[in-house]
C-alpha positions in Angstrom: 26.8 -18.1 7.4 28.9 -19.7 9.9 27.9 -19.3 13.5 30.4 -19.2 16.4 28.8 -21.1 19.6 29.7 -18.4 22.0 28.1 -16.2 19.8 24.8 -18.5 20.1 25.5 -18.6 23.9 25.5 -14.7 24.1 22.4 -14.2 22.0 20.5 -17.0 24.5 22.0 -15.1 27.6 20.7 -12.1 25.9 17.0 -13.2 25.4 17.0 -15.3 28.8 18.2 -11.9 30.7 15.5 -9.8 28.7 13.0 -12.3 29.6 14.0 -12.3 33.5 14.6 -8.4 33.7 11.1 -7.7 31.9 8.5 -10.1 32.7 8.6 -10.8 29.3 7.7 -13.6 26.6 10.5 -15.1 24.7 9.0 -14.1 21.6 8.9 -10.4 22.3 12.3 -10.7 24.1 13.9 -12.2 20.3 12.3 -9.9 18.9 13.4 -7.0 20.7 16.8 -8.4 20.6 16.8 -8.6 16.9 15.8 -5.2 16.6 18.2 -3.9 19.1 20.9 -5.3 16.8 19.3 -4.9 13.4 19.2 -8.5 12.9 16.2 -10.3 10.7 14.3 -12.6 13.1 14.5 -15.4 10.5 18.3 -15.0 11.3 18.0 -15.1 14.9 16.4 -18.6 14.5 19.8 -20.2 13.8 21.1 -18.9 17.2 18.7 -20.2 19.2 19.3 -22.9 21.7 17.3 -26.0 22.6 16.1 -24.8 25.9 14.7 -21.4 24.5 13.2 -23.4 21.2 11.3 -25.3 23.8 10.1 -22.5 25.9 9.1 -21.0 22.5 7.0 -24.1 21.4 5.2 -23.9 25.1 4.4 -20.1 24.8 2.7 -20.9 21.2 0.9 -23.6 22.8 -0.2 -21.8 26.0 -1.7 -18.7 23.3 -3.2 -21.4 21.3 -1.2 -20.5 18.4 0.7 -23.8 18.1 -1.4 -27.5 18.1 -0.7 -29.6 21.0 2.1 -31.5 19.0 3.8 -28.8 16.8 7.0 -29.1 16.1 8.5 -25.6 14.6 10.5 -25.4 11.1 14.0 -24.7 13.0 
């Protein structure tokens, strides 16, 4: 599946907007947007930008879901 950079940027903007409007975590925002657009969360991993991935890793560490030096598989 070829993903256009503009769609990747739009998805990232949706995630950032949702986080700021609803005072939500990035993981919750991604899952909610996937639900709204009938997307599989696994497919959304290809749409995440580096800053959002970094925020996800930070959230995972804060919640003790990831070890200190974790690397996500996407």
